[in-house]
C-alpha positions in Angstrom: 11.4 -3.4 -11.2 9.5 -3.3 -14.4 10.2 -0.7 -17.1 6.7 0.8 -16.7 7.0 1.7 -13.0 4.4 3.9 -11.3 4.4 5.2 -7.7 1.1 5.8 -5.9 0.9 7.4 -2.4 -1.8 6.7 0.2 -2.6 7.8 3.7 -3.4 5.0 6.1 -5.5 5.0 9.3 -5.4 2.4 12.0 -1.9 1.2 11.1 -0.2 2.0 14.4 2.5 -0.6 14.9 5.0 -2.7 13.0 2.8 -5.7 13.0 -0.1 -3.7 11.3 2.3 -2.3 8.8 3.7 -5.8 8.0 0.2 -7.1 7.3 -0.5 -4.2 4.9 2.9 -4.5 3.2 2.5 -8.3 2.7 -1.1 -8.1 1.3 -0.4 -5.1 -1.0 2.9 -6.6 -2.0 1.2 -9.8 -3.3 -0.9 -7.8 -5.8 -0.1 -8.2 -9.5 2.4 -5.6 -10.7 3.4 -4.3 -7.3 7.2 -4.3 -6.9 7.5 -2.7 -3.5 5.5 -1.2 -0.6 6.9 1.3 1.8 5.1 2.5 5.0 6.2 5.3 7.2 4.5 4.6 10.6 5.2 8.1 12.0 3.2 9.8 9.2 0.8 7.1 8.2 2.0 7.4 4.6 2.4 4.4 2.2 4.0 4.3 -1.2 3.3 1.6 -3.7 5.8 1.1 -6.5 5.4 -0.9 -9.7 3.3 -1.2 -12.8 0.3 -2.2 -10.7 0.6 0.8 -8.4 -2.0 2.6 -10.5 -4.8 0.2 -9.5 -6.0 2.3 -6.6 -9.3 0.6 -6.2 -7.7 -2.8 -5.8 -5.1 -1.5 -3.3 -7.8 0.3 -1.3 -10.1 -2.8 -1.2 -7.1 -5.0 -0.1 -6.3 -2.6 2.8 -9.9 -2.2 3.9 -10.4 -6.0 4.0 -7.6 -6.0 6.6 -9.7 -3.6 8.7 -7.6 -0.4 8.1 -8.6 2.9 6.5 -7.0 4.3 3.4 -7.2 7.3 1.2 -5.2 8.2 -2.0 -2.8 11.0 -1.7 
C-alpha cells in the first residue's frame, strides 16, 4: 500500500450475492489509487483502501454505472 493511505466506507444496495460483490470489487479496484476493496455482504458495507479512496464521486459513479446503489458512510 502507499504511504498516503485513506479508508472510505460506503453502504451498498442491490449487492446481494458474491457475483454482485465481485463485479463491484473488480470495478472499484481498477480505479487509480485504490489498493483494496472489501465488501461485507451481510451488512452491505464496503471499505475502499488506498490513496484514491478519498475520491467518493468517482467511486459512486463507478458503482452506479454497474446498476447498484451506493451512499457514503
